[in-house]
C-alpha positions as CSV (number, residue, x, y, z in Angstrom):
1,M,-143.0,-117.3,94.0
2,S,-143.3,-120.7,95.6
3,D,-144.3,-121.4,99.2
4,M,-140.8,-122.7,99.9
5,T,-139.2,-119.5,98.6
6,L,-141.4,-117.5,100.9
7,L,-140.7,-119.8,103.8
8,Q,-136.9,-119.4,103.4
9,L,-137.3,-115.7,103.2
10,V,-139.4,-115.6,106.4
11,R,-137.0,-117.8,108.2
12,G,-134.1,-115.6,107.2
13,M,-135.8,-112.6,108.5
14,D,-136.6,-114.2,111.9
15,L,-140.2,-113.1,111.8
16,S,-143.1,-114.6,113.7
17,V,-145.3,-115.0,110.6
18,T,-146.4,-117.7,108.3
19,V,-146.4,-118.1,104.5
20,H,-150.1,-118.8,104.6
21,G,-150.6,-115.6,106.4
22,F,-148.9,-113.7,103.5
23,R,-151.0,-115.5,101.0
24,S,-154.2,-114.9,103.0
25,S,-153.4,-111.2,103.4
26,F,-152.9,-110.9,99.6
27,R,-156.2,-112.6,98.9
28,D,-158.1,-110.4,101.4
29,W,-156.5,-107.3,100.0
30,V,-157.5,-108.2,96.4
31,A,-161.1,-108.9,97.5
32,D,-161.5,-105.9,99.8
33,K,-159.4,-103.1,98.1
34,T,-159.3,-103.9,94.4
35,A,-161.6,-104.5,91.5
36,Y,-159.6,-107.5,90.1
37,P,-161.7,-110.5,89.3
38,R,-161.6,-113.4,91.7
39,E,-160.1,-115.6,88.9
40,V,-157.1,-113.3,88.5
41,A,-156.4,-113.4,92.2
42,E,-156.7,-117.2,92.3
43,A,-154.4,-117.5,89.3
44,A,-151.9,-115.3,91.1
45,L,-151.9,-117.7,94.0
46,S,-151.5,-120.6,91.6
47,H,-154.7,-122.2,92.7
48,T,-156.2,-124.7,90.3
49,L,-159.8,-125.0,89.2
50,E,-161.7,-127.8,90.9
51,N,-164.5,-127.6,88.3
52,K,-163.1,-129.9,85.5
53,V,-165.4,-128.4,82.9
54,E,-164.4,-124.8,83.7
55,A,-160.7,-125.9,83.7
56,A,-161.1,-127.6,80.3
57,Y,-162.3,-124.3,78.8
58,R,-160.0,-121.9,80.6
59,R,-157.1,-121.2,78.2
60,T,-155.7,-118.0,79.6
61,D,-153.2,-117.6,82.3
62,F,-154.2,-113.9,82.9
63,F,-150.6,-113.0,82.5
64,E,-151.0,-109.2,81.9
65,K,-153.8,-108.9,84.5
66,R,-151.6,-110.8,87.0
67,R,-148.7,-108.6,86.2
68,A,-150.8,-105.4,86.9
69,L,-152.2,-107.0,90.0
70,M,-148.7,-107.8,91.4
71,Q,-147.5,-104.3,90.7
72,D,-150.5,-102.9,92.6
73,W,-149.7,-105.3,95.5
74,A,-146.1,-104.2,95.5
75,D,-147.1,-100.6,95.5
76,Y,-149.5,-101.3,98.4
77,C,-146.8,-103.1,100.4
78,S,-144.2,-100.4,99.8
79,P,-145.9,-97.0,99.6
80,P,-144.0,-94.0,98.2
81,G,-141.5,-92.5,100.7
82,H,-140.9,-95.8,102.5
């Protein structure tokens, strides 16, 4: 989901929050509460690799790991019974 999509969603809900705050909360949650590798979290946030050598050798998009991560995030944000 793009920043602009999130921004439109937040504006439509009339909340006093920022898109960056959502992204930051997600990143902190991944680091503090899960065992997902940093690379998977960064890929989920669509961050690019600054190290050009590492970027040249990275061929995966971590799709299945990102899918599982996002399901865990959805479960965290919407616990059963809510």
